[in-house]
C-alpha positions in Angstrom: -49.5 76.6 1.3 -46.9 74.8 2.9 -43.3 75.8 2.2 -41.6 73.6 0.1 -38.5 72.2 1.3 -35.2 71.1 -0.7 -33.9 67.6 -0.9 -30.1 66.7 -2.1 -29.7 63.3 -3.0 -26.4 61.4 -3.8 -26.6 57.5 -5.1 -30.4 58.2 -6.4 -30.4 55.3 -9.0 -33.7 55.0 -10.5 -35.5 56.7 -8.6 -37.0 55.2 -5.9 -35.8 57.2 -2.8 -36.5 60.0 -5.2 -40.1 59.8 -5.5 -40.9 58.8 -2.8 -39.1 62.2 -0.6 -41.2 64.1 -3.8 -44.4 62.5 -3.3 -43.5 63.7 0.9 -43.1 67.1 -0.6 -39.5 67.5 -1.2 -38.2 69.1 -4.3 -35.0 68.2 -5.7 -32.1 70.2 -6.0 -30.1 68.1 -6.9 -29.6 64.7 -7.7 -26.3 62.8 -7.9 -26.0 59.1 -9.7 -22.8 57.4 -11.3 -24.6 54.7 -13.6 -25.6 56.2 -17.3 -28.5 54.2 -17.4 -29.9 55.9 -14.2 -29.2 58.9 -15.0 -31.4 58.5 -17.9 -34.3 57.1 -16.3 -34.2 59.9 -13.9 -34.3 62.8 -16.5 -36.9 60.3 -18.4 -39.2 61.1 -15.6 -38.3 64.0 -13.9 -37.0 66.1 -17.0 -37.0 69.5 -14.9 -34.6 68.0 -12.0 -30.7 68.8 -12.2 -29.6 64.3 -12.1 -25.5 65.1 -12.1 -24.0 62.4 -13.2 -20.7 61.9 -11.2 -19.3 60.0 -8.5 -20.1 61.1 -5.3 -16.6 61.4 -4.4 -16.3 64.7 -6.8 -19.7 65.8 -5.3 -19.6 69.4 -3.5 -21.6 70.0 -0.5 -20.8 73.0 -0.2 -23.2 74.3 -3.6 -26.4 73.6 -1.1 -25.6 74.4 1.8 -28.6 75.3 4.4 -30.7 72.4 1.8 -33.5 70.8 4.0 -32.9 67.1 3.6 -29.8 65.5 2.4 -30.3 62.2 1.6 -28.6 58.6 -0.1 -29.5 55.1 -0.9 -25.7 54.5 -0.5 -24.5 51.2 -2.2 -25.2 48.0 -0.7 -23.0 45.5 -1.0 -20.4 46.3 1.8 -22.7 44.9 4.2 -25.3 43.0 1.9 -25.7 39.1 3.3 -25.2 38.2 -0.2 -21.6 39.4 0.1 -18.3 39.5 1.6 -19.7 42.1 3.9 -16.2 43.7 3.8 -18.2 47.1 5.2 -15.2 49.7 5.7 -12.8 47.4 3.6 -15.2 47.6 0.7 -13.8 50.1 -2.3 -18.0 50.7 -2.3 -18.5 52.0 1.1 -19.9 55.6 0.6 -20.4 56.8 3.6 -17.5 58.2 4.7 -18.2 60.2 1.7 -21.9 60.8 3.2 -20.4 62.8 6.3 -19.0 64.3 4.2 -21.6 66.3 2.2 -23.2 66.4 5.8 -20.7 68.7 6.8 -20.1 70.4 3.8 -24.0 71.3 3.3 -25.6 72.1 6.7 -28.7 70.6 6.2 -31.6 69.9 8.4 -32.2 66.8 8.7 -30.0 63.4 7.0 -31.8 59.9 5.9 -29.6 57.4 4.4 -30.9 53.7 3.4 -28.7 50.7 3.5 -29.6 47.0 4.0 -30.3 45.5 7.0 -27.3 43.4 7.0 -25.8 47.1 9.0 -28.0 46.6 11.3 -26.3 43.1 12.6 -23.3 43.0 15.6 -20.8 42.2 13.2 -21.0 46.0 12.4 -21.6 47.7 15.7 -18.2 49.4 15.8 -19.3 50.4 12.4 -22.4 51.7 13.0 -20.8 53.7 16.1 -18.5 55.6 14.1 -21.1 56.7 11.8 -23.3 57.7 14.7 -20.6 59.5 17.1 -19.6 61.4 13.4 -22.5 63.0 13.2 -23.3 63.8 16.9 -20.2 65.6 15.9 -21.3 67.8 13.4 -24.8 68.8 15.7 -26.6 66.2 14.7 -29.2 63.7 16.7 -29.6 60.1 15.4 -31.7 57.6 14.9 -31.8 54.0 13.0 -34.6 51.5 12.4 -35.0 48.3 10.3 -38.5 49.0 7.9 -39.8 46.6 6.1 -41.2 47.1 3.0 -44.3 44.9 3.5 -45.4 47.1 6.3 -46.1 49.9 4.4 -48.2 48.2 0.8 -45.3 46.9 -0.7 -45.7 43.0 -1.6 -42.0 42.1 -0.5 -40.5 41.9 2.9 -37.8 43.9 1.9 -36.5 44.9 5.4 -33.9 48.0 4.6 -32.0 50.0 7.3 -32.7 53.7 7.8 -30.7 56.0 9.7 -31.9 59.6 10.6 -30.1 62.6 11.8 -31.4 65.9 12.1 -31.1 69.3 14.0 -32.1 68.7 18.1 -35.1 71.5 17.5 -36.6 68.6 14.8 -35.7 65.7 16.2 -37.6 67.0 19.4 -41.1 66.4 16.9 -39.9 63.4 15.3 -41.8 59.7 14.8 -40.9 57.4 12.7 -44.2 56.4 10.4 -46.6 53.9 11.4 -47.2 50.7 9.7 -49.6 51.5 6.6 -51.5 47.3 7.5 -51.3 44.5 5.2 -49.9 44.9 1.5 -52.0 43.4 -1.3 -49.8 39.5 -2.4 -47.9 39.3 -5.6 -51.2 38.0 -7.5 -53.1 41.3 -6.8 -50.6 43.6 -7.5 -50.0 41.8 -10.7 -53.4 40.3 -12.2 -53.4 42.8 -14.5 -50.4 43.1 -15.9 -50.6 39.3 -16.4 -53.8 39.6 -18.1 -52.7 42.1 -20.4 -52.3 39.9 -23.1 -55.3 37.7 -22.8 -54.1 34.7 -20.8 -57.1 32.5 -19.8 -55.0 31.6 -16.2 -54.3 34.7 -15.2 -56.8 34.5 -12.5 -56.2 31.4 -11.1 -52.7 32.2 -10.7 -53.7 35.7 -8.9 -55.4 33.0 -6.4 -52.0 31.1 -6.3 -49.9 34.0 -6.0 -51.2 35.0 -2.6 -48.3 35.7 -0.4 -46.2 38.6 -0.4 -42.4 37.8 -2.3 -39.3 37.5 -1.5 -36.6 40.1 -1.7 -36.3 41.0 -5.2 -32.4 41.8 -6.3 -30.3 43.1 -9.1 -27.3 42.4 -8.4 -23.7 44.7 -8.3 -22.4 46.8 -11.7 -20.0 43.6 -11.6 -22.2 40.8 -10.8 -25.8 39.7 -11.2 -27.9 39.4 -14.2 -32.0 39.4 -14.6 -33.3 36.7 -12.5 -35.0 37.0 -9.5 -31.3 35.8 -6.9 -30.1 32.8 -5.4 -31.8 29.5 -5.2 -33.3 30.5 -2.2 -35.1 32.8 -3.3 -35.5 31.0 -6.8 -37.5 28.4 -4.7 -39.8 30.9 -2.8 -40.7 32.1 -5.8 -41.9 28.9 -7.5 -44.0 28.8 -4.4 -46.1 32.1 -5.3 -45.6 30.5 -9.1 -43.5 32.8 -10.3 -40.4 31.3 -12.5 -37.6 33.4 -11.0 -35.0 31.6 -13.4 -35.3 34.7 -16.2 -37.1 37.5 -16.5 -40.0 37.5 -19.7 -39.4 40.4 -22.5 -43.8 40.2 -22.0 -46.1 38.7 -20.2 -47.8 35.1 -21.0 -50.3 34.7 -24.3 -53.3 33.7 -24.9 -51.9 30.1 -26.0 -49.9 29.6 -23.3 -51.9 27.1 -20.9 -54.0 27.9 -17.8 -51.7 26.4 -15.5 -48.4 28.2 -16.9 -45.7 29.5 -14.0 -45.6 32.7 -15.8 -41.6 34.4 -15.6 -42.1 38.5 -14.7 -41.6 41.0 -16.5 -39.7 44.7 -16.1 -42.8 46.5 -15.6 -44.1 44.0 -12.7 -41.1 43.9 -11.5 -41.0 48.1 -10.7 -44.6 47.3 -10.0 -43.6 45.0 -6.5 -40.9 48.0 -5.6 -43.6 50.3 -5.7 -43.0 52.0 -8.6 -46.1 53.6 -10.3 -46.7 51.9 -13.7 -46.1 54.6 -15.5 -42.4 55.4 -14.9 -40.0 54.2 -17.1 -36.7 53.0 -16.9 -33.3 53.0 -19.2 -31.3 50.5 -20.7 -32.2 47.0 -21.5 -33.3 43.8 -19.5 -30.3 43.3 -17.6 -29.6 47.7 -17.8 -33.4 47.9 -16.6 -33.6 45.1 -13.3 -30.5 46.1 -11.8 -31.8 49.4 -11.9 -35.3 48.0 -10.4 -33.8 45.5 -8.1 -31.7 47.4 -6.3 -34.3 50.5 -5.4 -35.9 51.6 -2.6 -39.4 51.1 -2.6 -40.6 54.4 -3.1 -43.8 54.2 0.0 -40.9 53.5 2.2 -39.2 56.8 1.3 -42.5 58.4 1.3 -43.5 57.2 4.7 -40.0 58.0 5.9 -39.8 61.3 4.4 -43.8 62.3 5.0 -42.0 61.9 9.1 -39.0 64.4 8.6 -41.2 66.4 7.0 -43.5 67.1 10.1 -40.9 67.3 12.1 -38.9 70.1 10.4 -42.3 72.0 9.7 -43.5 71.5 13.8 -40.0 73.2 14.2 -40.4 75.8 12.4 -43.7 76.3 13.3 -42.4 76.2 17.0 -39.9 78.8 16.6 -41.9 81.2 14.3 -44.5 80.9 17.7 -41.2 81.8 20.1 -40.3 84.4 17.9 -44.1 86.4 18.4 -43.9 85.6 22.3 -41.1 87.1 22.1 -41.5 90.0 20.1 -42.4 93.7 22.5 -45.7 94.7 23.0 -46.8 98.0 21.1 -47.3 101.0 23.0 
């Protein structure tokens, strides 16, 4: 049996990254999140986890010193093209807190994800400062922008992924390879669209024959249960989805075959790569905010597996060196 690796996750949200890392073989010793609805979602789905409802500013990494992985989906508004892109001047920028926790907990590896905007030239200096601090702490770093569509998720959804690890682990790390073409929106949602007998489900599946634009859930201050700004809603309409709002239930048998449906919360979750049995706490707006802001589990799983493989390979190499250095029996 492989040794169980441990993980502390900050800004855990509704569990997208959490679930992916669990699937990759990491056991959560703590999942930290400030939003009550998201905390309840984590407790609903993983009652055995230590879910800590807390502002990350008050979380102490020293209590988890030596954890294998420190992970987090730090808030994206400071770097999102949909916002003002204030970066370090945004009160929601939690990268300094993530770096503090890395220093306090001394993990073997670090994984932080954010929106693609953090990879742009505008934030080159900010990225450099983050990487410099990780180097000062003894880590080697890499970052990539990965598209969720390359890992079986029917959205483009590009995400900035920063990994940092001890030099011995970095020697064995490789980014995950793309998994091939994702299913279409229609293929992903066909069963959910047909659940109440809508006669147009099969025809709609054929029309919704592409991947969707990035789902957006909005922040606690802004956003509601719709599929984003005008351009995003237009893109959804080309896939025969009405993005003006979310539906409470799938289309019914009485809806005409040419009906243009709206997504439900379970449909949005499926488009993010959540399993069908993952439950979300709160009403529609709170549930959709959790879903829309999530890190797709399949992407977290792929990167998590790469990190796990590197840690295991490093430890195997160290064990082999130790055996070679043992004195020969007389």
